[in-house]
C-alpha positions, 0 to 999 in steps of 0.5 A: 500499500502507498501512503499519500498525503493530500491537501484539499482546498476550496473557496467557492460554494459550500466549502464544508460540503465541497471538502466532504464530497472530496473526501468521499470521492477520494475514499471511493476512488483512490483509497482508504482515508486513514487520517484527516487533519482539522479544517483550517481557514486560510487567506488566499495565497498567490492571488489574494483578491478572492474569498478565503479557503478552507484547507485540510490534509488527508492521509490515504492508503492506496494501491495506485501509483503516483501518476494514477493518483494524479489522474484520479484526483484530477478526475475528482476535481472535474466531477466536483465542478473544478474549472481551471481559469487562472493559476492560484485563482478561486476554485470549487476544489483543489486536490494536491498530492503532497507526499507519496511514500518517501518518493521523489518524483519529477515527471511531466505534470507531477512533482512529489514532494509538492514543490511549494510545501515549505513555502505555504503555511496553509499546507504545513499547519494541517500537515504538521497536525497529522504528520509532525515527524514525517521527514521531507525526502528532499529537505531532510527536515520534518513537517514541524521544522518546516512549519516553524521555519516557514516565512509565509505570514498569511493567517491560518486559523483552525476552525474545526477539529471534527474528523471521523478517522 
């Protein structure tokens, strides 16, 4: 089984419902969700003139390889109504593969670990919550260290710790 850390994000529509639907589709199409972080509200990153995001990290055990997971997660984004208009723009759902086992993958359309993990507090807060000691395979530092040294100053607020996993 492959262990995959995935970041979910949404800033359009019923954001809690979007996250719930994304988790359900991930569980039915990609693999078993074994952990889920609290839900965090975060200011938009990159393009800041848009609604705040809800973000959550989940850990999935999957039989699929990384490229297959990317294809499946992009399919889920489409199922939930994601339309790619502009980079870092508002969206119904965003599903990013953060880590895939301890692999380092650099192929067209897929880089793992996700290249912006260390630069984004909205990723590191929920990631450090469920995988504090996981060591980034490139930086050789754990997620808590990366969070403590993150220069991103955009606010990230835990709004829910209700998770059924």
